[in-house]
C-alpha positions in Angstrom: -12.3 -10.9 -32.3 -8.7 -11.1 -33.4 -8.4 -7.3 -33.6 -9.8 -7.1 -30.1 -7.4 -9.8 -28.8 -4.1 -8.5 -30.4 -3.8 -5.4 -28.3 -4.1 -7.6 -25.2 -1.4 -9.9 -26.5 0.9 -6.9 -27.2 0.2 -5.4 -23.7 1.0 -8.7 -21.9 4.2 -9.2 -24.0 5.4 -5.7 -23.3 4.6 -5.8 -19.6 6.4 -9.1 -19.3 9.4 -7.8 -21.2 9.8 -4.7 -19.0 9.4 -6.7 -15.8 12.0 -9.2 -17.1 14.5 -6.5 -18.1 14.0 -4.0 -15.3 12.5 -6.0 -12.4 11.2 -3.8 -9.6 12.5 -0.7 -11.3 10.0 -1.2 -14.2 7.5 1.2 -12.5 10.0 4.0 -12.8 9.3 4.5 -16.5 9.6 1.3 -18.6 6.2 0.0 -17.5 4.6 3.4 -18.4 6.3 3.3 -21.9 4.9 -0.3 -22.4 1.4 0.9 -21.6 1.6 3.9 -24.0 3.0 1.7 -26.7 0.1 -0.7 -26.2 -2.3 2.2 -26.4 -0.7 3.2 -29.7 -1.1 -0.3 -31.1 -4.7 -0.4 -29.9 -5.3 2.8 -31.8 -3.9 1.3 -35.0 -6.4 -1.6 -34.5 -9.2 0.9 -34.0 -8.2 2.7 -37.3 -8.2 -0.6 -39.0 -11.8 -1.2 -37.8 -13.0 2.2 -39.3 -12.7 4.5 -36.3 -11.3 8.0 -37.0 -8.2 9.5 -35.7 -10.2 12.3 -34.1 -12.6 9.9 -32.4 -9.8 7.7 -31.0 -7.9 10.8 -29.8 -11.0 12.2 -28.2 -11.6 8.9 -26.4 -8.0 8.8 -25.1 -8.4 12.3 -23.8 -11.7 11.4 -22.2 -10.1 8.4 -20.5 -7.4 10.5 -19.0 -9.9 13.2 -18.0 -11.8 10.6 -16.0 -8.8 10.2 -13.8 -8.3 13.9 -13.0 -10.1 13.5 -9.6 -7.9 10.5 -8.7 -4.7 12.4 -9.8 -5.6 15.3 -7.5 -6.1 12.9 -4.6 -2.7 11.4 -5.3 -1.0 14.8 -5.3 -2.8 15.7 -2.1 -1.7 12.5 -0.4 1.9 13.2 -1.4 1.6 16.6 0.2 0.0 15.2 3.3 2.7 12.6 3.9 5.4 15.3 3.6 3.7 17.7 6.1 2.5 14.9 8.5 6.2 13.8 8.8 7.3 17.4 9.3 4.6 18.1 11.9 5.5 14.9 13.8 2.1 13.3 13.1 3.4 10.1 11.7 6.3 9.9 14.1 3.9 10.3 17.0 1.6 7.5 15.7 4.7 5.3 15.3 5.9 6.1 18.8 2.4 5.4 20.4 2.1 2.3 18.2 5.4 0.7 19.1 4.7 1.5 22.8 1.2 0.1 22.9 1.2 -2.8 20.4 3.4 -5.9 20.8 4.9 -7.6 17.7 2.5 -10.6 18.3 -0.6 -8.4 17.8 0.8 -5.9 15.4 -0.5 -7.2 12.0 -3.9 -8.0 13.4 -4.1 -4.6 15.1 -3.1 -2.8 11.8 -5.9 -4.6 9.9 -8.6 -3.9 12.6 -7.6 -0.2 13.0 -7.5 0.4 9.3 -10.9 -1.3 8.9 -12.5 1.0 11.5 -10.9 4.1 10.0 -11.9 3.0 6.5 -15.5 2.7 7.6 -15.4 6.2 9.2 -13.7 7.9 6.2 -15.3 5.9 3.5 -12.0 5.8 1.6 -9.4 3.0 1.3 -7.0 5.5 -0.3 -7.2 8.0 2.6 -6.7 5.2 5.1 -3.8 3.6 3.3 -2.2 7.0 2.6 -2.3 8.1 6.3 -2.5 5.3 8.8 -1.0 2.9 6.3 2.2 4.9 6.1 2.4 5.0 9.9 1.8 1.2 10.3 4.5 0.4 7.7 6.8 2.8 9.5 6.1 1.0 12.8 6.8 -2.4 11.3 10.2 -1.0 10.1 11.1 0.3 13.5 9.9 -3.0 15.2 11.9 -5.1 12.7 8.8 -6.8 11.3 7.9 -7.5 7.7 6.9 -4.3 5.9 5.2 -6.3 3.2 3.0 -8.1 5.7 2.2 -4.8 7.4 1.2 -3.3 4.1 -1.0 -6.4 3.4 -2.7 -5.9 6.8 -3.3 -2.2 6.0 -4.8 -2.9 2.6 -7.0 -5.8 4.0 -8.4 -3.5 6.7 -8.8 -0.4 4.5 -10.6 -2.2 1.8 -13.0 -4.0 4.2 -13.8 -0.7 5.8 -14.3 0.9 2.4 -16.9 -1.8 1.5 -18.7 -1.7 4.8 -19.7 2.0 4.7 -22.3 4.0 2.7 -19.7 6.8 2.4 -17.5 5.0 -0.2 -17.7 6.2 -3.8 -17.8 2.7 -5.3 -20.3 1.5 -2.7 -22.6 4.3 -3.8 -21.9 3.9 -7.6 -22.3 0.2 -8.1 -26.0 -0.1 -6.8 -26.9 2.8 -9.2 -25.3 0.9 -12.1 -27.0 -2.4 -11.3 -30.4 -0.8 -10.8 -33.5 -2.8 -9.9 -34.3 -0.5 -7.0 -31.2 -1.7 -5.0 -30.3 0.7 -2.2 -26.9 1.4 -0.8 -27.8 -0.1 2.5 -29.0 -3.4 1.0 -25.8 -3.5 -1.1 -23.5 -3.0 2.0 -25.4 -5.6 4.0 -25.1 -8.1 1.1 -21.3 -7.3 0.7 -20.8 -8.5 4.3 -21.5 -12.1 3.2 -18.2 -12.2 1.3 -16.2 -9.4 2.9 -16.9 -10.5 6.5 -15.6 -14.1 6.2 -12.6 -12.8 4.1 -11.7 -10.4 6.9 -12.2 -13.1 9.6 -9.9 -15.5 7.8 -7.3 -12.7 7.2 -7.3 -11.7 10.9 -6.6 -15.4 11.9 -3.7 -15.5 9.4 -2.3 -12.2 10.7 -2.6 -13.4 14.2 -0.5 -16.6 13.4 1.9 -14.5 11.4 2.3 -12.3 14.5 3.0 -15.4 16.7 5.7 -16.5 14.3 7.2 -13.0 13.9 10.9 -12.7 14.6 11.6 -9.0 15.0 15.0 -7.9 13.7 15.1 -4.2 14.2 18.2 -2.0 13.6 17.2 -0.2 16.9 15.6 -1.7 20.0 12.1 -0.3 20.8 13.5 1.8 23.6 16.4 3.1 21.4 13.9 3.9 18.6 11.6 5.8 21.0 14.7 7.7 22.3 15.7 8.6 18.8 12.1 9.7 17.9 12.0 11.9 21.0 15.4 13.4 20.0 14.2 14.1 16.5 10.6 15.2 17.2 8.5 16.6 20.0 6.2 13.7 20.5 2.8 14.6 21.9 -1.0 14.4 21.4 -1.1 17.8 19.7 0.7 16.2 16.7 -2.4 14.1 16.1 -4.5 17.1 15.3 -4.0 16.8 11.5 -5.4 13.2 11.8 -8.4 14.4 13.8 -9.0 17.2 11.2 -8.9 14.6 8.4 -11.4 12.3 10.2 -13.7 15.3 10.9 -13.6 16.4 7.3 -14.5 12.9 6.2 -17.4 12.7 8.6 -18.7 16.1 7.3 -18.5 14.5 3.8 -16.0 17.0 2.4 -14.6 15.9 -1.0 -11.6 13.6 -0.5 -9.2 16.1 -2.2 -10.2 19.0 0.0 -10.1 16.8 3.1 -6.6 15.5 2.5 -5.2 18.8 1.3 -6.8 20.7 4.2 -5.2 18.3 6.7 -1.9 18.6 4.9 -2.0 22.4 5.0 -3.0 22.3 8.7 -0.1 20.0 9.5 2.3 22.3 7.6 1.1 25.3 9.6 1.3 23.4 12.8 4.9 22.2 12.3 6.7 25.5 13.0 5.0 25.7 16.4 5.6 22.1 17.5 8.7 20.9 15.5 10.7 24.1 15.1 14.1 22.3 15.4 13.1 19.8 12.7 11.8 22.6 10.5 15.0 24.5 10.8 17.2 21.5 10.1 14.9 20.7 7.1 15.2 24.2 5.5 18.9 24.6 6.5 19.1 28.3 5.6 20.3 30.4 8.6 19.8 33.6 6.6 16.0 33.2 6.6 13.8 34.6 9.3 11.3 32.5 11.3 8.3 33.3 9.1 10.3 32.8 5.9 11.7 29.5 7.1 8.2 28.3 8.0 6.7 29.2 4.7 9.7 27.7 2.8 9.3 24.4 4.8 5.6 24.2 4.1 5.9 24.6 0.4 8.9 22.3 0.1 7.4 19.5 2.3 4.2 19.6 0.2 6.1 19.8 -3.2 9.1 17.5 -2.8 8.6 15.9 0.6 10.1 16.2 4.1 13.8 15.3 4.8 14.6 14.3 8.3 18.0 15.4 9.5 18.1 13.9 13.0 21.5 12.1 12.5 20.0 8.7 13.3 20.0 6.8 10.0 17.0 4.5 10.5 14.9 7.4 11.7 15.9 9.7 8.9 15.3 6.9 6.3 11.8 6.3 7.8 10.6 9.9 7.8 12.2 11.3 4.7 9.2 10.8 2.5 6.3 12.5 0.8 5.8 15.4 -1.6 3.7 15.7 -4.7 6.7 15.1 -6.8 7.1 11.6 -5.4 3.9 10.5 -7.0 4.5 11.8 -10.5 5.7 8.4 -11.9 2.5 6.9 -10.4 0.4 9.5 -12.2 2.3 8.7 -15.4 1.5 5.0 -14.9 -2.2 5.8 -14.4 -2.4 8.0 -17.5 -0.8 5.2 -19.6 -3.2 2.6 -18.3 -6.3 4.7 -18.8 -5.2 5.8 -22.3 -5.1 2.1 -23.3 -8.4 1.3 -21.6 -10.1 4.3 -23.3 -9.1 3.3 -26.8 -10.1 -0.3 -26.1 -13.5 0.7 -24.9 -14.1 3.3 -27.7 -13.3 0.7 -30.4 -15.6 -1.8 -28.8 -12.8 -4.3 -28.1 -13.6 -4.7 -24.4 -17.2 -5.5 -25.2 -16.1 -8.1 -27.9 -13.9 -9.8 -25.3 -16.6 -9.9 -22.7 -19.6 -11.0 -24.7 -18.5 -14.6 -25.2 -18.1 -14.8 -21.4 -21.7 -13.6 -20.9 -23.1 -16.0 -23.5 -21.4 -19.1 -22.2 -22.5 -18.7 -18.6 -25.4 -21.2 -18.2 -26.1 -21.6 -14.5 -26.2 -19.2 -11.6 -22.7 -20.1 -10.4 -21.0 -19.8 -13.8 -22.8 -16.4 -14.3 -21.4 -15.0 -11.0 -18.0 -16.5 -11.9 -18.2 -14.7 -15.2 -18.8 -11.4 -13.5 -15.8 -12.1 -11.2 -13.6 -13.1 -14.2 -14.6 -10.0 -16.1 -13.9 -7.7 -13.2 -10.4 -9.1 -12.5 -9.6 -9.2 -16.3 -10.6 -5.6 -16.7 -8.5 -4.5 -13.7 -5.5 -6.1 -15.5 -6.4 -4.9 -19.0 -7.9 -1.5 -18.3 -5.9 -0.6 -15.2 -8.8 1.1 -13.5 -11.3 -0.1 -10.9 -14.1 2.1 -12.3 -13.9 0.5 -15.7 -13.8 -2.9 -13.9 -17.0 -1.9 -12.0 -18.9 -0.1 -14.7 -18.6 -2.5 -17.7 -19.6 -5.7 -15.9 -22.4 -4.0 -14.0 -23.8 -2.6 -17.3 -23.3 -5.8 -19.4 -24.6 -8.4 -16.9 -27.6 -6.6 -15.3 -29.9 -7.5 -18.1 -28.9 -11.2 -17.9 -29.3 -11.2 -14.1 -32.8 -9.7 -14.4 -33.8 -12.2 -17.2 -32.8 -15.1 -14.9 -34.6 -13.7 -11.9 -31.4 -13.1 -9.8 -31.5 -10.4 -7.2 -29.6 -7.2 -8.1 -27.6 -7.3 -4.9 -26.0 -10.6 -6.1 -24.6 -8.8 -9.1 -23.6 -5.7 -7.1 -21.7 -7.9 -4.7 -20.0 -9.9 -7.5 -18.9 -6.6 -9.2 -17.4 -5.2 -6.0 -15.8 -8.5 -5.0 -13.8 -8.5 -8.2 -13.8 -5.1 -9.8 -13.2 -3.1 -6.7 -11.3 -5.3 -4.3 -8.8 -6.9 -6.7 -7.8 -3.5 -8.3 -5.1 -3.0 -5.6 -3.4 -6.3 -6.7 -2.5 -5.0 -10.2 0.7 -2.8 -10.1 -0.4 -0.6 -13.1 -4.0 -0.2 -11.9 -4.8 3.2 -10.5 -5.3 1.6 -7.0 -2.3 -0.7 -7.2 -0.1 2.2 -8.4 -1.2 4.4 -5.6 -0.9 1.8 -2.8 
């Protein structure tokens, strides 16, 4: 047990040290180094317990390989944010939003809209990476709390993700739990916890809106004038969003949906935002076609740079690009390397088994699932590890005690899936 516990102690100590020394800048490299050092220490403990170098190395590679799909989605979202800004998609959403939604209703509206879009797309990541960026931008223009706006986006996006049969984890968890549980039964059972949680959150967001004291650098009218001067605002700019929703409804893979929408936005931009494209490339020697191609590649690779001359607008829409997410990917790789070594050496199972054995009644057993899911999100840094391990380890005990499989599946998602976004080095937390 001590060998299983020591890597966790080292991890917590190194994470605390990096946060103490570097503060918010810890995610720019120090946190990643701490995770990789923890993975190295866990490897030494694995060697001590008889595991071979080749086996541990293979496990670490396997852990990283499991994140390839998520990494491609991260890169696609970076490209999408860059081209959506260049095509005027996000500026148009911001313009319509600040025109239609008052500060009082803003946080509540953000949560509700993201919940609906999350249900349609089946992806909290897609919702947060698209509409989430727009809502945070709106809050900045309106002088509202960006942190509260981000909280409303996450709240709605994760509720929508859980209330749809299109979500990956919503499909995966019933399969892991077994017992003949269908996705539909799982979704309906999830509402008993997700529904009240959303209801309470909406009430809180409403009261936060009532107490909001907007302090914007620009008035709403001035912001709209600045947006109109920098971009051609119009419904046609929303076509990339409609394309994304259509691809999601047609059940295209998330990477292809996001990258397809990003490329469409890049191709649209030279036709609808030529002045912004020219200012972005800033090379008068290039022809129109060369300028357009240059802009598309640069926006997708390193992000769009707004050169409107209005500082708040330029700061808001200078974002995106695959390169902007490389430190996030580094963070994910470090976390998954540590988790893979811990799982390969059996350390995670050793830490979880005492929790399972000490849960006597129904309530403590469910609480044990929740504790395991939250703990694995912190230790392993990946929601799939936090879903898969508790589902596998507790399903026999739930069946032995005659508890319905949907009780376990709900407990797994309530902890393993939903809390993943609260851990900065978790794949979900790093992305959001």
